DRENSEVEX-719869 format. One line per 2 residues: for each residue x, y, z of N, C-alpha, C, CB. Coordinates in steps of 0.05 Angstrom, whole numbers, plus 5000, padded with zeros to 4 digits. Last residue first. Glycine has a CB too. Layout:
X:Y:Z:X:Y:Z:X:Y:Z:X:Y:Z ~ ...
This chain:
6402:4844:6640:6379:4849:6658:6381:4831:6682:6352:4844:6643 ~ 6450:4877:6607:6446:4852:6621:6425:4857:6643:6473:4842:6634
6450:4905:6543:6443:4908:6571:6439:4881:6584:6417:4925:6574 ~ 6505:4907:6499:6480:4895:6506:6475:4897:6536:6480:4865:6498
6552:4926:6479:6533:4946:6491:6507:4934:6499:6528:4968:6471 ~ 6577:4882:6457:6590:4895:6480:6571:4915:6494:6615:4909:6471
6561:4853:6413:6546:4849:6438:6557:4864:6462:6545:4820:6445 ~ 6597:4864:6373:6570:4874:6370:6554:4872:6396:6555:4859:6349
6645:4839:6378:6642:4865:6391:6614:4876:6389:6661:4885:6378 ~ 6641:4793:6347:6644:4791:6376:6639:4817:6391:6672:4781:6383
6637:4815:6296:6615:4799:6306:6617:4796:6336:6615:4771:6293 ~ 6688:4840:6292:6664:4856:6292:6640:4841:6303:6657:4866:6263
6722:4796:6291:6723:4814:6314:6698:4831:6315:6748:4832:6312 ~ 6706:4775:6241:6702:4759:6265:6703:4777:6290:6723:4737:6268
6723:4817:6207:6695:4809:6208:6688:4793:6233:6687:4793:6184 ~ 6778:4818:6211:6762:4840:6222:6733:4833:6225:6764:4865:6205
6809:4757:6232:6796:4773:6211:6779:4795:6224:6778:4755:6194 ~ 6862:4721:6245:6847:4742:6258:6835:4760:6237:6865:4759:6278
6892:4673:6238:6868:4679:6222:6850:4699:6236:6853:4653:6217 ~ 6938:4652:6260:6916:4658:6278:6890:4665:6264:6924:4681:6296
6978:4646:6224:6959:4623:6226:6936:4629:6245:6974:4599:6234 ~ 7004:4695:6232:6993:4688:6206:6972:4666:6208:7016:4679:6187
7019:4691:6286:7001:4713:6277:6988:4706:6251:7017:4739:6275 ~ 7052:4646:6284:7028:4646:6301:7009:4667:6292:7035:4649:6330
7093:4667:6251:7077:4644:6242:7051:4642:6258:7093:4618:6245 ~ 7116:4706:6284:7102:4714:6259:7084:4692:6249:7122:4722:6238
7137:4672:6323:7117:4692:6330:7102:4701:6306:7131:4716:6344 ~ 7174:4643:6292:7152:4629:6304:7130:4649:6312:7161:4613:6329
7209:4684:6280:7194:4673:6258:7170:4657:6269:7211:4655:6240 ~ 7231:4694:6331:7217:4715:6316:7199:4704:6294:7237:4735:6304
7255:4644:6342:7234:4655:6359:7218:4676:6345:7246:4666:6385 ~ 7294:4641:6302:7273:4620:6304:7250:4631:6320:7284:4595:6317
7326:4685:6315:7313:4684:6289:7290:4664:6290:7333:4676:6267 ~ 7345:4669:6365:7328:4692:6363:7313:4693:6336:7345:4718:6366
7376:4624:6347:7354:4621:6366:7334:4644:6365:7364:4617:6395 ~ 7415:4648:6315:7396:4629:6303:7372:4624:6321:7410:4602:6298
7440:4678:6356:7428:4691:6333:7408:4673:6319:7449:4701:6313 ~ 7460:4637:6387:7440:4655:6398:7426:4670:6376:7453:4674:6418
7497:4613:6352:7475:4598:6362:7453:4616:6373:7484:4578:6384 ~ 7533:4656:6347:7519:4646:6323:7494:4629:6331:7538:4628:6306
7552:4661:6398:7536:4683:6387:7521:4675:6362:7554:4708:6381 ~ 7581:4615:6405:7556:4618:6420:7539:4640:6408:7561:4623:6449
7608:4580:6348:7609:4602:6368:7581:4606:6380:7619:4628:6355 ~ 7617:4511:6343:7602:4534:6333:7602:4555:6355:7572:4526:6326
7641:4464:6360:7658:4485:6350:7643:4509:6340:7675:4475:6329 ~ 7592:4415:6342:7617:4421:6357:7631:4445:6344:7635:4397:6359
7522:4424:6343:7546:4420:6327:7570:4430:6343:7545:4435:6300 ~ 7475:4437:6366:7486:4411:6372:7512:4405:6358:7466:4389:6365
7462:4487:6346:7465:4484:6375:7477:4457:6383:7438:4487:6387 ~ 7458:4477:6291:7480:4493:6300:7484:4490:6331:7474:4523:6294
7411:4445:6289:7437:4434:6280:7460:4450:6291:7437:4435:6249 ~ 7373:4480:6311:7378:4455:6324:7405:4443:6315:7355:4435:6318
7374:4523:6273:7381:4527:6301:7388:4501:6315:7358:4541:6316 ~ 7357:4497:6226:7383:4510:6227:7392:4514:6256:7382:4537:6213
7306:4480:6240:7326:4460:6233:7354:4472:6236:7322:4450:6204 ~ 7281:4530:6249:7282:4510:6270:7304:4490:6265:7255:4495:6274
7283:4554:6199:7297:4566:6221:7301:4547:6244:7282:4591:6230 ~ 7250:4518:6170:7278:4521:6162:7295:4533:6185:7280:4539:6137
7202:4526:6198:7214:4500:6198:7244:4501:6190:7199:4481:6179 ~ 7190:4579:6186:7196:4572:6214:7211:4545:6215:7171:4571:6231
7177:4574:6133:7201:4589:6140:7210:4583:6169:7196:4619:6137 ~ 7129:4545:6136:7152:4533:6123:7178:4547:6132:7149:4534:6093
7081:4563:6153:7100:4555:6174:7125:4544:6162:7086:4534:6192 ~ 7053:4573:6108:7057:4596:6125:7077:4589:6148:7031:4605:6137
7046:4523:6086:7067:4540:6075:7073:4564:6092:7059:4549:6047 ~ 7039:4469:6132:7028:4492:6119:7050:4511:6109:7009:4507:6138
7070:4406:6116:7066:4429:6134:7055:4453:6119:7093:4437:6148 ~ 7066:4334:6116:7068:4360:6103:7064:4382:6124:7048:4363:6080
7070:4265:6104:7076:4287:6123:7080:4313:6107:7100:4281:6140 ~ 7067:4223:6069:7042:4238:6074:7046:4262:6093:7021:4220:6086
7116:4199:6069:7106:4210:6043:7081:4227:6047:7101:4188:6024 ~ 7123:4178:6119:7137:4203:6113:7126:4215:6087:7167:4198:6110
7080:4151:6162:7085:4151:6133:7097:4177:6125:7058:4145:6118 ~ 7066:4153:6216:7093:4144:6209:7099:4142:6179:7097:4117:6220
7015:4175:6220:7018:4147:6225:7046:4136:6216:6996:4131:6212 ~ 7027:4231:6213:7011:4215:6193:7017:4185:6196:7017:4224:6165
7049:4269:6245:7067:4249:6234:7053:4229:6216:7079:4234:6257 ~ 7022:4309:6272:7027:4313:6244:7045:4292:6231:7040:4339:6240
7005:4301:6323:7032:4311:6320:7040:4315:6291:7051:4293:6333 ~ 6938:4327:6336:6957:4305:6333:6985:4317:6329:6950:4287:6309
6882:4347:6376:6905:4354:6360:6924:4329:6359:6920:4379:6370 ~ 6809:4341:6374:6836:4337:6386:6858:4345:6366:6840:4308:6394
6744:4332:6392:6762:4349:6377:6789:4348:6390:6750:4379:6376 ~ 6695:4284:6392:6721:4291:6403:6736:4308:6384:6737:4265:6410
6629:4275:6407:6646:4287:6387:6672:4296:6401:6632:4312:6374 ~ 6584:4221:6420:6606:4238:6430:6623:4249:6406:6623:4223:6450
6518:4204:6431:6539:4208:6410:6559:4228:6420:6526:4218:6383 ~ 6495:4154:6479:6495:4181:6466:6519:4182:6446:6498:4203:6487
6494:4108:6510:6477:4109:6486:6478:4135:6471:6450:4102:6493 ~ 6511:4144:6567:6505:4117:6556:6486:4120:6532:6492:4099:6578
6520:4191:6593:6530:4189:6565:6523:4162:6552:6559:4193:6563 ~ 6506:4191:6646:6488:4205:6627:6496:4202:6598:6487:4233:6634
6546:4169:6677:6525:4151:6668:6507:4164:6647:6509:4142:6691 ~ 6609:4199:6653:6588:4194:6673:6565:4178:6660:6578:4220:6684
6665:4166:6619:6642:4185:6621:6625:4178:6645:6626:4185:6596 ~ 6732:4163:6607:6711:4152:6623:6689:4173:6627:6722:4141:6650
6771:4152:6552:6756:4173:6565:6734:4159:6580:6746:4195:6545 ~ 6835:4117:6548:6806:4119:6546:6796:4144:6560:6793:4094:6558
6888:4101:6558:6880:4109:6532:6850:4110:6528:6892:4091:6511 ~ 6912:4089:6606:6896:4068:6594:6886:4075:6566:6872:4061:6611
6937:4138:6614:6953:4114:6614:6938:4091:6601:6960:4106:6643 ~ 6895:4176:6614:6915:4176:6593:6931:4150:6591:6934:4200:6597
6833:4180:6623:6853:4162:6634:6875:4159:6613:6841:4134:6643 ~ 6793:4236:6633:6811:4222:6614:6832:4206:6630:6825:4242:6595
6726:4241:6648:6752:4241:6659:6770:4225:6641:6753:4230:6689 ~ 6664:4278:6644:6683:4258:6635:6709:4261:6650:6688:4260:6604
6591:4287:6650:6620:4294:6654:6638:4272:6644:6625:4300:6684 ~ 6531:4312:6617:6548:4291:6629:6577:4301:6632:6547:4266:6612
6503:4378:6633:6512:4357:6614:6529:4336:6629:6527:4370:6591 ~ 6496:4418:6669:6477:4396:6670:6484:4373:6651:6449:4406:6664
6541:4449:6710:6537:4441:6682:6519:4416:6682:6564:4436:6668 ~ 6571:4473:6757:6543:4478:6748:6540:4474:6718:6535:4507:6755
6621:4470:6779:6607:4445:6773:6579:4449:6763:6606:4427:6798 ~ 6637:4522:6787:6655:4504:6774:6642:4478:6765:6679:4497:6792
6598:4546:6817:6598:4551:6788:6617:4533:6773:6605:4580:6783 ~ 6561:4514:6865:6589:4518:6857:6590:4522:6827:6607:4495:6866
6506:4538:6902:6516:4525:6878:6545:4533:6871:6498:4531:6854 ~ 6477:4547:6949:6506:4549:6949:6518:4535:6925:6517:4538:6974
6426:4503:6933:6435:4523:6952:6465:4523:6953:6423:4518:6980 ~ 6431:4467:6886:6411:4488:6889:6421:4510:6907:6385:4477:6899
6476:4434:6881:6459:4438:6858:6439:4461:6861:6445:4413:6851 ~ 6509:4416:6923:6517:4440:6908:6499:4446:6884:6544:4437:6899
6497:4347:6919:6509:4369:6934:6516:4392:6915:6535:4359:6948 ~ 6433:4325:6893:6462:4325:6893:6474:4350:6906:6473:4322:6865
6378:4314:6937:6388:4329:6914:6419:4329:6916:6378:4358:6914 ~ 6349:4254:6957:6367:4276:6963:6379:4288:6938:6389:4266:6982
6304:4222:6964:6308:4236:6938:6327:4259:6942:6281:4245:6926 ~ 6307:4234:7033:6295:4219:7011:6297:4236:6986:6265:4211:7018
6343:4228:7093:6338:4243:7069:6327:4224:7047:6363:4258:7059 ~ 6325:4223:7161:6333:4209:7136:6325:4226:7112:6319:4181:7134
6305:4247:7207:6334:4246:7203:6343:4232:7178:6346:4234:7226 ~ 6250:4244:7198:6262:4228:7220:6293:4225:7216:6249:4201:7222
6260:4266:7134:6239:4254:7152:6253:4236:7172:6217:4239:7136 ~ 6272:4315:7087:6282:4301:7110:6260:4292:7128:6302:4319:7126
6274:4315:7015:6262:4324:7040:6273:4305:7062:6231:4323:7039 ~ 6288:4340:6949:6294:4323:6971:6280:4333:6997:6324:4320:6976
6271:4338:6878:6272:4351:6904:6278:4331:6926:6245:4365:6909 ~ 6312:4322:6822:6290:4314:6840:6294:4328:6867:6290:4284:6844
6356:4329:6788:6331:4342:6781:6308:4336:6800:6323:4335:6754 ~ 6386:4267:6801:6388:4292:6788:6361:4304:6781:6405:4290:6763
6392:4219:6825:6374:4237:6838:6374:4265:6825:6381:4240:6867 ~ 6430:4188:6798:6403:4179:6796:6383:4199:6808:6400:4153:6811
6480:4226:6759:6470:4214:6783:6440:4207:6782:6475:4232:6807 ~ 6491:4289:6726:6497:4261:6731:6483:4252:6757:6527:4258:6734
6479:4344:6722:6470:4326:6701:6474:4297:6707:6482:4333:6676 ~ 6501:4374:6765:6472:4372:6762:6463:4351:6742:6462:4398:6753
6553:4344:6804:6545:4357:6779:6515:4353:6775:6561:4345:6755 ~ 6568:4315:6847:6563:4343:6852:6554:4358:6827:6588:4356:6864
6538:4249:6856:6555:4268:6842:6548:4297:6850:6553:4265:6812 ~ 6536:4179:6869:6528:4206:6875:6548:4225:6862:6527:4211:6906
6526:4124:6826:6545:4141:6839:6534:4169:6844:6570:4143:6822 ~ 6494:4091:6798:6489:4092:6827:6507:4112:6841:6492:4065:6839
6500:4074:6745:6484:4098:6751:6477:4099:6780:6459:4099:6733 ~ 6534:4034:6732:6507:4025:6739:6489:4049:6747:6508:4005:6761
6582:4062:6724:6569:4049:6701:6540:4041:6707:6585:4024:6694 ~ 6591:4080:6777:6589:4099:6755:6574:4087:6731:6616:4109:6747
6595:4033:6806:6573:4051:6813:6569:4072:6790:6579:4066:6839 ~ 6641:4011:6782:6615:3996:6781:6592:4015:6787:6615:3973:6802
6682:4047:6793:6674:4043:6766:6646:4030:6764:6694:4025:6752 ~ 6681:4042:6850:6678:4068:6838:6669:4065:6808:6704:4084:6839
6693:3989:6858:6666:3998:6865:6660:4025:6853:6663:3999:6896 ~ 6731:3960:6804:6729:3976:6828:6699:3984:6833:6746:4001:6826
6741:3894:6785:6727:3919:6779:6723:3935:6804:6700:3913:6765 ~ 6807:3869:6802:6779:3866:6796:6767:3893:6788:6764:3854:6820
6871:3834:6802:6855:3859:6801:6826:3852:6793:6866:3878:6780 ~ 6926:3807:6835:6900:3802:6823:6883:3827:6824:6886:3778:6836
6995:3817:6821:6972:3825:6837:6946:3819:6821:6973:3855:6845 ~ 7038:3762:6808:7025:3786:6799:7000:3792:6816:7018:3784:6769
7061:3713:6819:7068:3736:6837:7056:3762:6828:7097:3739:6838 ~ 7044:3671:6791:7068:3684:6781:7076:3708:6798:7064:3692:6752
6996:3656:6814:7019:3638:6818:7045:3650:6808:7013:3613:6803 ~ 6972:3720:6840:6969:3695:6825:6994:3679:6829:6964:3701:6795
6953:3750:6904:6970:3747:6881:6964:3721:6866:7000:3748:6890 ~ 6918:3798:6944:6921:3771:6933:6938:3772:6908:6893:3760:6927
6930:3836:7003:6928:3836:6974:6934:3808:6964:6948:3856:6961 ~ 6889:3832:7060:6916:3827:7048:6912:3824:7018:6929:3801:7060
6844:3836:7091:6852:3859:7075:6881:3856:7064:6851:3885:7091 ~ 6827:3790:7112:6845:3806:7129:6857:3830:7114:6867:3788:7140
6800:3765:7072:6784:3776:7094:6801:3793:7113:6772:3753:7110 ~ 6837:3790:7014:6824:3769:7030:6810:3782:7053:6845:3748:7040
6829:3828:6953:6839:3824:6980:6824:3801:6994:6837:3850:6996 ~ 6847:3855:6889:6832:3835:6905:6845:3830:6931:6829:3809:6888
6850:3924:6874:6864:3899:6880:6846:3880:6896:6890:3906:6897 ~ 6828:3965:6823:6820:3952:6848:6836:3926:6851:6789:3947:6848
6832:4031:6794:6839:4003:6794:6831:3991:6822:6870:3999:6789 ~ 6779:4077:6775:6800:4068:6794:6807:4039:6788:6791:4071:6823
6743:4137:6760:6752:4110:6754:6774:4103:6773:6761:4108:6724 ~ 6733:4190:6770:6710:4173:6767:6717:4144:6758:6690:4185:6747
6759:4243:6810:6763:4219:6794:6738:4202:6793:6787:4202:6805 ~ 6734:4309:6802:6739:4286:6819:6743:4262:6801:6715:4282:6839
6724:4343:6762:6747:4350:6778:6753:4328:6798:6742:4376:6793 ~ 6707:4324:6698:6701:4319:6726:6726:4325:6742:6692:4290:6731
6698:4370:6646:6716:4350:6658:6710:4348:6688:6746:4357:6653 ~ 6637:4378:6611:6655:4388:6632:6672:4365:6643:6639:4401:6655
6621:4386:6542:6621:4371:6567:6642:4383:6586:6626:4342:6562 ~ 6579:4424:6498:6606:4419:6510:6604:4406:6537:6621:4446:6513
6537:4401:6452:6536:4410:6480:6563:4404:6493:6513:4396:6496 ~ 6511:4415:6390:6536:4407:6404:6536:4418:6432:6561:4415:6388
6447:4394:6368:6463:4414:6381:6488:4401:6393:6447:4429:6403 ~ 6411:4357:6350:6422:4375:6331:6440:4396:6342:6401:4388:6315
6400:4325:6395:6379:4343:6384:6390:4364:6365:6364:4357:6407 ~ 6468:4322:6411:6441:4313:6417:6421:4334:6407:6437:4308:6447
6532:4307:6424:6515:4316:6401:6487:4304:6405:6527:4307:6374 ~ 6576:4330:6471:6553:4312:6467:6536:4324:6444:6536:4309:6493
6647:4339:6465:6620:4349:6465:6600:4325:6462:6616:4368:6442 ~ 6709:4364:6482:6693:4340:6481:6664:4348:6484:6702:4319:6503
6766:4397:6454:6739:4398:6466:6725:4371:6462:6722:4421:6452 ~ 6820:4382:6449:6812:4410:6448:6785:4414:6461:6811:4420:6419
6869:4336:6475:6842:4343:6466:6838:4373:6466:6821:4330:6484 ~ 6929:4309:6447:6915:4324:6468:6888:4332:6457:6932:4349:6477
6941:4265:6413:6962:4277:6431:6949:4292:6453:6980:4295:6414 ~ 6923:4208:6374:6915:4228:6394:6939:4238:6410:6894:4217:6413
6924:4169:6337:6942:4192:6332:6936:4215:6352:6940:4202:6303 ~ 6886:4132:6351:6914:4123:6351:6934:4146:6347:6918:4102:6330
6837:4160:6397:6847:4153:6371:6877:4147:6372:6842:4176:6351 ~ 6814:4129:6458:6827:4151:6445:6837:4142:6417:6850:4162:6462
6751:4101:6470:6779:4095:6465:6792:4118:6449:6782:4068:6450 ~ 6707:4115:6518:6714:4125:6491:6744:4120:6487:6707:4156:6487
6659:4083:6558:6686:4088:6551:6688:4097:6522:6703:4062:6554 ~ 6612:4061:6580:6618:4089:6584:6647:4096:6578:6611:4098:6612
6590:4012:6572:6614:4013:6589:6624:4041:6593:6636:3996:6577 ~ 6548:4020:6537:6542:4018:6565:6566:4018:6583:6526:3993:6570
6578:4066:6488:6563:4043:6496:6559:4042:6527:6577:4017:6487 ~ 6575:4122:6448:6584:4112:6474:6566:4089:6483:6584:4135:6496
6596:4132:6381:6575:4127:6400:6586:4114:6426:6553:4109:6387 ~ 6638:4184:6356:6635:4156:6365:6612:4154:6384:6662:4145:6378
6676:4225:6313:6649:4220:6325:6646:4190:6331:6627:4229:6305 ~ 6729:4270:6313:6721:4242:6311:6694:4239:6326:6742:4224:6324
6772:4317:6282:6746:4313:6295:6738:4284:6291:6724:4332:6284 ~ 6832:4356:6290:6818:4332:6279:6793:4327:6295:6837:4307:6280
6856:4419:6275:6841:4403:6294:6828:4380:6279:6820:4419:6310 ~ 6908:4455:6271:6894:4437:6253:6881:4415:6269:6914:4425:6231
6939:4495:6295:6911:4493:6301:6895:4477:6281:6899:4522:6303 ~ 6993:4512:6290:6978:4505:6267:6948:4504:6271:6987:4478:6257
7020:4523:6340:7011:4545:6322:6991:4536:6301:7034:4557:6310 ~ 7030:4477:6375:7030:4505:6384:7015:4524:6366:7058:4514:6387
7032:4426:6355:7023:4430:6383:7016:4459:6388:7043:4420:6403 ~ 7054:4436:6305:7027:4424:6307:7016:4428:6335:7028:4395:6300
7105:4453:6318:7087:4473:6307:7058:4462:6306:7096:4481:6278 ~ 7126:4404:6337:7124:4428:6355:7104:4448:6344:7151:4441:6358
7124:4371:6291:7110:4364:6316:7105:4388:6333:7125:4343:6331 ~ 7159:4399:6257:7131:4396:6250:7114:4388:6274:7128:4374:6228
7207:4393:6286:7196:4420:6282:7166:4418:6274:7211:4434:6261 ~ 7214:4338:6282:7210:4350:6309:7198:4378:6306:7236:4351:6324
7222:4335:6227:7199:4321:6239:7193:4333:6267:7205:4291:6242 ~ 7270:4364:6223:7246:4373:6208:7221:4360:6220:7249:4366:6178
7305:4333:6252:7298:4359:6262:7274:4371:6248:7321:4379:6260 ~ 7308:4287:6217:7299:4285:6245:7290:4312:6256:7322:4275:6262
7327:4309:6169:7301:4296:6170:7290:4294:6199:7302:4268:6158 ~ 7378:4326:6184:7358:4346:6176:7330:4334:6177:7365:4355:6147
7400:4275:6194:7398:4296:6216:7378:4317:6209:7426:4309:6220 ~ 7397:4251:6145:7380:4240:6166:7378:4259:6190:7390:4213:6175
7437:4279:6117:7409:4283:6110:7390:4273:6132:7402:4269:6083 ~ 7490:4309:6154:7477:4286:6141:7447:4291:6137:7480:4260:6158
7533:4362:6140:7511:4352:6156:7497:4330:6141:7491:4375:6163 ~ 7575:4396:6121:7580:4368:6130:7558:4358:6149:7607:4367:6144
7555:4461:6144:7567:4443:6124:7570:4415:6137:7594:4454:6114 ~ 7525:4523:6152:7524:4495:6159:7537:4479:6137:7495:4485:6163
7535:4572:6128:7539:4570:6156:7540:4541:6166:7518:4585:6171 ~ 7569:4560:6064:7546:4566:6081:7553:4563:6111:7522:4548:6074
7605:4540:6030:7604:4569:6032:7581:4578:6049:7602:4581:6004 ~ 7596:4486:6032:7622:4495:6042:7623:4526:6045:7644:4486:6024
7527:4475:6055:7549:4477:6035:7574:4488:6047:7540:4494:6011 ~ 7459:4485:6064:7482:4468:6070:7503:4471:6048:7473:4439:6074
7415:4514:6048:7427:4521:6074:7452:4505:6080:7406:4516:6095 ~ 7397:4496:5998:7400:4524:6002:7414:4532:6028:7373:4537:6002
7395:4439:5997:7405:4454:5974:7412:4482:5982:7383:4454:5953 ~ 7374:4423:6046:7400:4412:6038:7412:4428:6015:7398:4383:6030
7325:4450:6044:7344:4457:6064:7372:4447:6056:7337:4445:6092 ~ 7300:4424:6001:7305:4452:5999:7326:4461:6020:7279:4468:6004
7296:4371:6022:7312:4376:5998:7319:4406:5996:7296:4367:5973 ~ 7262:4380:6066:7289:4369:6070:7307:4375:6046:7288:4339:6076
7216:4399:6039:7229:4415:6060:7258:4406:6064:7213:4413:6087 ~ 7202:4356:6006:7210:4381:5994:7225:4399:6014:7186:4396:5983
7189:4318:6046:7211:4312:6027:7221:4338:6014:7203:4292:6006 ~ 7144:4341:6069:7168:4337:6085:7192:4333:6067:7165:4314:6104
7110:4387:6025:7115:4361:6036:7142:4361:6052:7117:4340:6013 ~ 7068:4441:6040:7093:4433:6027:7101:4407:6041:7115:4454:6029
7001:4466:6028:7021:4451:6043:7046:4445:6026:7009:4424:6053 ~ 6961:4487:5998:6967:4501:6023:6992:4489:6036:6944:4499:6042
6950:4454:5957:6968:4476:5951:6976:4491:5976:6955:4495:5931 ~ 6912:4417:5972:6940:4409:5975:6959:4432:5970:6946:4387:5955
6857:4422:5968:6871:4437:5989:6900:4432:5991:6859:4431:6015 ~ 6851:4359:5938:6837:4383:5947:6852:4396:5970:6808:4376:5956
6873:4312:5921:6889:4336:5918:6876:4362:5928:6897:4340:5890 ~ 6833:4273:5931:6861:4269:5941:6877:4295:5941:6875:4249:5923
6780:4266:5918:6788:4290:5934:6817:4289:5943:6769:4292:5958 ~ 6775:4218:5891:6772:4242:5876:6783:4267:5891:6743:4247:5868
6821:4165:5905:6798:4181:5912:6798:4208:5897:6797:4186:5942 ~ 6811:4148:5835:6801:4149:5863:6824:4150:5882:6783:4125:5869
6820:4188:5775:6825:4165:5792:6813:4170:5820:6856:4160:5795 ~ 6817:4233:5743:6797:4212:5739:6801:4187:5756:6798:4203:5711
6855:4268:5763:6860:4255:5737:6841:4231:5731:6889:4245:5735 ~ 6829:4290:5806:6851:4271:5811:6856:4254:5786:6845:4253:5834
6794:4331:5798:6784:4304:5792:6805:4282:5798:6776:4303:5764 ~ 6819:4379:5815:6791:4374:5822:6783:4345:5818:6774:4391:5804
6874:4372:5800:6867:4382:5826:6838:4374:5833:6870:4412:5828 ~ 6875:4354:5747:6888:4338:5767:6879:4346:5795:6918:4341:5765
6847:4397:5724:6836:4370:5722:6848:4352:5743:6839:4358:5694 ~ 6883:4440:5732:6856:4440:5744:6843:4413:5744:6838:4460:5729
6949:4412:5746:6929:4425:5729:6902:4425:5743:6927:4410:5701 ~ 6997:4425:5797:6976:4409:5786:6959:4425:5767:6958:4398:5808
7067:4424:5802:7043:4441:5800:7021:4426:5785:7049:4468:5786 ~ 7109:4390:5797:7096:4391:5823:7071:4408:5823:7116:4403:5843
7133:4391:5748:7112:4372:5752:7097:4374:5778:7123:4344:5749 ~ 7174:4421:5727:7152:4436:5738:7128:4418:5744:7144:4458:5719
7242:4400:5744:7217:4399:5728:7195:4415:5742:7208:4370:5723 ~ 7306:4427:5743:7283:4420:5760:7258:4421:5743:7280:4439:5784
7362:4401:5706:7340:4420:5710:7318:4409:5728:7328:4427:5683 ~ 7425:4388:5738:7402:4379:5721:7378:4397:5726:7395:4349:5728
7495:4391:5744:7469:4404:5747:7449:4391:5728:7471:4433:5741 ~ 7546:4369:5783:7532:4363:5758:7504:4373:5761:7533:4333:5750
7561:4376:5834:7572:4395:5815:7559:4391:5787:7602:4393:5813 ~ 7513:4369:5886:7528:4358:5864:7538:4380:5845:7511:4338:5848
7515:4373:5954:7507:4387:5930:7525:4377:5907:7509:4417:5933 ~ 7501:4311:5989:7516:4335:5985:7506:4348:5959:7546:4330:5983
7484:4264:6041:7480:4276:6015:7496:4302:6013:7450:4283:6010 ~ 7473:4204:6073:7491:4226:6070:7488:4238:6042:7521:4217:6075
7440:4160:6070:7430:4183:6085:7448:4207:6083:7427:4176:6114 ~ 7463:4117:6046:7441:4131:6031:7432:4156:6045:7418:4112:6027
7533:4110:6047:7508:4114:6063:7487:4128:6047:7514:4129:6089 ~ 7571:4102:6008:7573:4088:6033:7548:4089:6050:7597:4098:6049
7560:4135:5966:7559:4107:5961:7559:4091:5987:7581:4098:5943 ~ 7519:4192:5977:7544:4178:5982:7540:4148:5977:7553:4182:6011
7483:4224:5926:7484:4210:5951:7509:4193:5953:7459:4192:5955 ~ 7467:4288:5899:7479:4262:5896:7483:4250:5924:7507:4264:5882
7420:4331:5870:7430:4319:5894:7444:4293:5887:7407:4313:5915 ~ 7419:4392:5832:7418:4364:5834:7429:4355:5861:7434:4350:5811
7395:4445:5790:7405:4435:5815:7404:4405:5815:7390:4447:5839 ~ 7381:4499:5753:7395:4473:5751:7406:4466:5778:7417:4474:5730
7327:4532:5725:7343:4529:5749:7355:4501:5748:7327:4533:5775 ~ 7316:4578:5671:7314:4552:5683:7333:4550:5707:7320:4529:5663
7287:4619:5621:7300:4617:5646:7296:4589:5657:7290:4638:5666 ~ 7294:4649:5557:7284:4627:5573:7300:4625:5599:7284:4600:5558
7320:4687:5526:7299:4696:5545:7288:4674:5563:7277:4709:5531 ~ 7330:4643:5471:7336:4668:5485:7313:4676:5503:7342:4690:5464
7328:4571:5486:7319:4595:5471:7326:4620:5487:7289:4594:5465 ~ 7382:4528:5492:7360:4541:5505:7353:4566:5490:7366:4547:5535
């Protein structure tokens, strides 16, 4: 090696009995610098498709790199953690990525789907929780309100004596509920201004009968909780669908949601933002120490406090609080309300 040149020599060896057990090898090999992309590789993907494969990739570190780095730098006979299997580190790394996706990363996925006459939106296969559901109409995103009353139901078939009917295998026979039927056919009364067949129409009373009756709470004694003219929805988590009010038929729905970062089970695609990388190491260390036999409690508590402190810093970093955004929000503080 030439004078002044610097290099790092590390290597991993794997047990012959199990591909998941790894240790630090005494035989050193140099780490290559192939992980850094040239400008041509980054912008054009070396002329291959898809062209945008590497765009924004420098923000992230892969799951494989996280596990390798942890095994190299945190595990050893002279370290706090020793004799730990690689699959243990991999498991805790995945759990840490899931937790930080729910809490701090704020990497929101967006899906656009047209709503048909059945008024259902099937949740995406990587859906965990929603951020916002909107109606896109006339070039404007209109946030929708969750219906505080249920708008869907299962229905058991019954005989004339209201006894539940069964098939030959003893399973309960089910049909379409009246609640679902009225919602889909636009016959269901509602307390929301935007739903229902009588929305926006005046009502009057003649001989004790109301005609064109205005929905409850729309004009006199309006409830601010339900004062939204846009269609409403209700999420059926067990069935994996969003049930909309009749006003969404034929409209375009935008779903903003969060996932768990597992990339459909493909470990080669799992990555985490570099600003959360240190938290992931602290999370793995704490989880291993807390489940390991014979570790003193003060060591576990120290690792727990370290994890909590780093998570707090990670939230601040990923919060992206810019002075310019705060200034834009504060400009309206002196506005007169007439």
